[in-house]
GUPA-910900 format. One line per field, with one value per residue: residue in three letters; x, y, z of N, C-alpha, C in turn. Coordinates in steps of 0.2 Angstrom, whole numbers, plus 5000, padded with zeros to 4 digits. Last residue first. Example, Ala and Ser with C-alpha at 12.3 -4.5 7.8 and 13.67 -1.06 7.14 Angstrom:
<recs>
residu <- (ser	ala)
n.c1 <- (5064	5066)
n.c2 <- (4989	4972)
n.c3 <- (5035	5039)
ca.c1 <- (5068	5062)
ca.c2 <- (4995	4978)
ca.c3 <- (5036	5039)
c.c1 <- (5064	5066)
c.c2 <- (5000	4984)
c.c3 <- (5039	5039)
</recs>
This chain:
<recs>
residu <- (unk	unk	unk	unk	unk	unk	unk	unk	unk	unk	unk	unk	unk	unk	unk	unk	unk	unk	unk	unk	unk	unk	unk	unk	unk	unk	unk	unk	unk	unk	unk	unk	unk	unk	unk	unk	unk	unk	unk	unk	unk	unk	unk	unk	unk	unk	unk	unk	unk	unk	unk	unk	unk	unk	unk	unk	unk	unk	unk	unk	unk	unk	unk	unk	unk	unk	unk	unk	unk	unk	unk	unk	unk	unk	unk	unk	unk	unk	unk	unk	unk	unk	unk	unk	unk	unk	unk	unk	unk	unk	unk	unk	unk	unk	unk	unk	unk)
n.c1 <- (5077	5065	5057	5055	5054	5064	5076	5076	5079	5092	5099	5098	5105	5116	5118	5120	5109	5104	5090	5084	5068	5055	5041	5029	5025	5025	5038	5041	5035	5043	5055	5053	5051	5064	5071	5066	5070	5084	5088	5099	5115	5126	5133	5124	5109	5094	5077	5068	5054	5044	5032	5022	5018	5011	5019	5023	5020	5027	5034	5049	5054	5046	5041	5045	5028	5014	5005	5001	5015	5022	5024	5017	5025	5027	5023	5020	5020	5032	5037	5051	5053	5049	5060	5071	5068	5068	5082	5087	5081	5087	5100	5099	5094	5106	5114	5103	5106)
n.c2 <- (4986	4984	4968	4955	4955	4964	4958	4946	4950	4955	4944	4936	4943	4955	4972	4979	4986	4996	5002	5010	5007	5004	4996	5004	5011	5024	5028	5023	5033	5044	5040	5040	5054	5059	5054	5061	5074	5072	5058	5044	5041	5029	5017	5009	5017	5014	5013	5012	5003	4998	4986	4979	4962	4951	4944	4959	4972	4988	5000	5007	5020	5031	5048	5060	5067	5058	5061	5069	5071	5056	5045	5029	5015	4999	4986	4969	4955	4942	4929	4928	4931	4944	4950	4946	4954	4967	4968	4968	4979	4989	4988	4993	5006	5011	5011	5009	5000)
n.c3 <- (5095	5082	5076	5073	5059	5054	5060	5054	5041	5043	5047	5036	5026	5034	5028	5016	5010	5017	5025	5040	5048	5059	5065	5076	5088	5087	5085	5073	5065	5068	5063	5050	5048	5051	5041	5030	5034	5033	5023	5026	5017	5009	5011	4998	4994	5004	5008	5023	5027	5040	5046	5058	5061	5058	5049	5041	5030	5024	5013	5006	5008	5020	5017	5012	5007	5003	4987	4977	4970	4974	4982	4984	4992	4988	4999	5006	5016	5015	5012	5010	4997	4996	5003	4995	4983	4989	4991	4978	4973	4981	4977	4964	4966	4971	4960	4945	4930)
ca.c1 <- (5078	5071	5057	5056	5050	5057	5074	5075	5072	5086	5098	5095	5098	5114	5117	5126	5111	5109	5093	5088	5075	5057	5049	5031	5026	5018	5034	5044	5033	5035	5054	5054	5045	5058	5073	5065	5063	5081	5087	5093	5111	5121	5136	5129	5115	5099	5082	5071	5061	5045	5038	5022	5023	5008	5017	5025	5018	5024	5031	5044	5053	5051	5039	5049	5036	5017	5008	4996	5008	5022	5025	5018	5020	5031	5022	5024	5016	5029	5030	5048	5055	5045	5053	5071	5069	5062	5077	5089	5080	5080	5098	5101	5090	5100	5116	5107	5102)
ca.c2 <- (4985	4987	4976	4957	4952	4965	4965	4946	4946	4959	4950	4934	4942	4949	4967	4977	4979	4998	4996	5011	5007	5008	4996	5000	5004	5021	5030	5020	5026	5044	5042	5034	5050	5061	5052	5053	5072	5074	5065	5047	5043	5035	5024	5009	5014	5018	5010	5017	5003	5003	4989	4984	4968	4957	4941	4952	4969	4982	4998	5001	5018	5026	5041	5057	5067	5062	5057	5068	5075	5061	5051	5034	5021	5006	4990	4976	4960	4948	4930	4926	4924	4939	4951	4944	4946	4964	4968	4963	4973	4988	4986	4986	5001	5011	5007	5013	5001)
ca.c3 <- (5102	5085	5077	5080	5063	5052	5062	5062	5043	5040	5052	5043	5025	5031	5033	5020	5007	5012	5023	5033	5047	5053	5064	5070	5088	5087	5091	5079	5064	5070	5071	5053	5047	5055	5048	5031	5033	5040	5024	5025	5023	5009	5012	5003	4992	5002	5005	5018	5025	5034	5045	5053	5063	5062	5056	5042	5037	5024	5019	5006	5001	5018	5018	5017	5007	5008	4992	4983	4970	4969	4985	4979	4992	4987	4993	5005	5012	5017	5011	5017	4999	4993	5006	5002	4983	4986	4996	4983	4970	4981	4984	4965	4963	4976	4966	4950	4936)
c.c1 <- (5078	5071	5064	5056	5050	5053	5066	5073	5071	5079	5092	5094	5094	5107	5115	5124	5117	5112	5098	5091	5078	5065	5050	5039	5028	5019	5028	5040	5035	5033	5047	5054	5047	5052	5067	5066	5062	5073	5084	5093	5104	5117	5132	5133	5120	5105	5088	5077	5063	5052	5039	5029	5023	5012	5015	5023	5020	5022	5027	5041	5048	5049	5044	5047	5039	5025	5012	4999	5004	5015	5024	5019	5022	5026	5027	5022	5020	5025	5027	5040	5052	5047	5049	5063	5068	5062	5070	5084	5081	5078	5091	5100	5092	5095	5110	5109	5106)
c.c2 <- (4992	4986	4978	4964	4954	4962	4967	4953	4947	4956	4955	4940	4940	4948	4961	4972	4976	4992	4998	5004	5008	5009	5000	5000	5000	5013	5027	5022	5022	5037	5041	5035	5043	5056	5053	5051	5065	5072	5066	5055	5045	5035	5030	5015	5014	5014	5015	5014	5008	5003	4994	4986	4972	4962	4947	4949	4962	4979	4992	5001	5012	5023	5036	5050	5064	5061	5062	5064	5074	5064	5057	5041	5026	5011	4996	4979	4966	4952	4936	4928	4923	4932	4945	4944	4943	4956	4965	4962	4967	4981	4985	4984	4994	5005	5006	5009	5005)
c.c3 <- (5105	5092	5080	5081	5070	5057	5060	5063	5050	5042	5049	5047	5032	5031	5030	5025	5011	5009	5017	5031	5040	5053	5058	5070	5082	5087	5092	5085	5070	5069	5072	5061	5050	5054	5053	5038	5034	5039	5031	5026	5022	5015	5012	5004	4998	4999	5002	5015	5021	5033	5039	5052	5057	5064	5061	5049	5036	5031	5018	5013	5001	5011	5016	5019	5013	5007	4998	4988	4976	4970	4980	4983	4987	4987	4994	4999	5012	5013	5014	5017	5006	4996	5003	5004	4990	4986	4994	4988	4974	4978	4984	4972	4964	4973	4970	4956	4941)
</recs>
């Protein structure tokens, strides 16, 4: 499994444990490029998460998509597995400051 795959697996385990609705949007062919890896909703809060291996950064297109999500009130961020589970859950529920 790739380093990013390990982070995704950890993230999915956490999302399942808190009962979040989530999915991995298809970006091949008819999909939209740059969309974060996971989108979902928890307690009425829309979230989008770009998953990266530790130390990796999102592309300019990925940053643009996350900025658009934030502009309409959603939460969008990069997760590389380094924040605590509690910090992640709080970010999903409360959004960004």
